[in-house]
PLY file of the C-alpha trace (Angstrom):
ply
format ascii 1.0
element vertex 104
property float x
property float y
property float z
element edge 103
property int vertex1
property int vertex2
end_header
10.70 -9.92 11.92
6.63 -9.87 12.64
3.69 -11.44 12.35
0.39 -9.68 11.72
-3.25 -10.81 11.73
-6.36 -9.96 9.50
-9.47 -11.14 10.21
-12.58 -11.98 7.53
-15.04 -13.85 8.65
-14.02 -17.61 9.45
-10.89 -16.73 7.57
-7.34 -15.62 9.19
-4.88 -13.90 7.22
-1.17 -13.98 8.92
0.83 -11.23 7.47
4.80 -11.65 8.07
5.91 -8.31 7.79
10.11 -8.18 7.71
10.92 -5.21 6.95
10.04 -1.99 8.84
8.29 -0.60 5.87
6.45 -3.55 5.73
4.86 -2.51 9.06
3.99 1.23 7.86
2.10 -0.48 5.25
0.21 -3.02 7.20
-1.22 0.05 9.60
-1.80 1.89 6.76
-3.55 -1.31 5.35
-5.21 -2.00 9.24
-6.46 2.19 9.40
-8.63 1.50 6.43
-10.56 -1.50 7.66
-10.88 -0.13 11.10
-12.53 2.89 9.23
-15.00 0.13 8.15
-13.39 0.57 4.31
-15.77 -3.32 2.75
-12.77 -5.45 2.08
-13.19 -9.18 0.66
-10.64 -11.79 0.88
-9.36 -11.17 -2.81
-8.82 -7.98 -1.88
-6.87 -8.58 1.00
-4.91 -11.60 -0.68
-4.47 -8.89 -3.77
-3.33 -5.74 -1.17
-0.47 -8.63 0.16
0.71 -9.21 -3.32
1.44 -5.75 -4.36
3.37 -5.21 -1.39
5.92 -7.98 -1.83
4.29 -9.07 1.94
3.91 -12.95 2.34
0.51 -13.98 3.43
-1.19 -17.48 4.81
-4.37 -18.00 5.33
-6.37 -20.37 7.72
-10.15 -21.14 7.90
-11.44 -21.36 11.44
-14.52 -22.74 12.51
-16.72 -20.52 14.45
-18.81 -22.04 17.51
-20.84 -18.56 17.89
-21.89 -19.07 13.99
-24.85 -21.33 12.61
-23.16 -24.70 10.94
-24.40 -23.96 7.96
-22.71 -20.37 8.18
-19.51 -21.88 8.55
-19.87 -24.56 5.92
-20.75 -22.06 3.50
-17.79 -19.61 4.63
-15.46 -23.18 4.53
-16.58 -23.65 0.93
-16.10 -20.23 0.06
-12.24 -20.03 1.75
-11.44 -23.20 -0.66
-12.64 -21.53 -3.34
-10.52 -18.71 -2.93
-7.50 -20.53 -2.16
-8.06 -22.09 -5.34
-7.67 -18.27 -7.27
-4.98 -17.05 -4.67
-2.88 -19.21 -6.66
-3.89 -18.83 -10.11
-3.58 -14.75 -9.35
-0.18 -15.09 -7.40
0.92 -16.53 -10.78
-0.82 -13.91 -12.93
0.03 -11.18 -10.86
2.67 -9.75 -13.42
-0.26 -9.62 -16.17
-2.35 -7.04 -14.25
-5.10 -9.29 -12.62
-4.70 -7.97 -9.73
-4.38 -4.38 -11.39
-7.88 -2.81 -10.16
-8.28 -4.12 -6.96
-4.57 -2.77 -6.04
-5.50 0.35 -7.51
-8.62 0.73 -5.60
-6.93 0.27 -2.86
-3.99 2.72 -2.90
0 1
1 2
2 3
3 4
4 5
5 6
6 7
7 8
8 9
9 10
10 11
11 12
12 13
13 14
14 15
15 16
16 17
17 18
18 19
19 20
20 21
21 22
22 23
23 24
24 25
25 26
26 27
27 28
28 29
29 30
30 31
31 32
32 33
33 34
34 35
35 36
36 37
37 38
38 39
39 40
40 41
41 42
42 43
43 44
44 45
45 46
46 47
47 48
48 49
49 50
50 51
51 52
52 53
53 54
54 55
55 56
56 57
57 58
58 59
59 60
60 61
61 62
62 63
63 64
64 65
65 66
66 67
67 68
68 69
69 70
70 71
71 72
72 73
73 74
74 75
75 76
76 77
77 78
78 79
79 80
80 81
81 82
82 83
83 84
84 85
85 86
86 87
87 88
88 89
89 90
90 91
91 92
92 93
93 94
94 95
95 96
96 97
97 98
98 99
99 100
100 101
101 102
102 103
């Protein structure tokens, strides 16, 4: 088992890579991010769900950013956390389908 981290502003996505296949999938995602593809938190989370990769998120206060930016990012993070629970439940109904289709 290996861990990988994807950073999105103040939010870190911790991906648990349990199989060798997961490592290749992460490598593919990482290459797309490094190539400059614009992804949002929802995109990253949906990608992990679609590829059956366990993901955990954590907000991190960044001292080099203004406090107002940190507060806004934290608010966005809390809203997204609530949405993640719904997305995970509704995944089989195709809620993430458009995001997944775009990312594949």
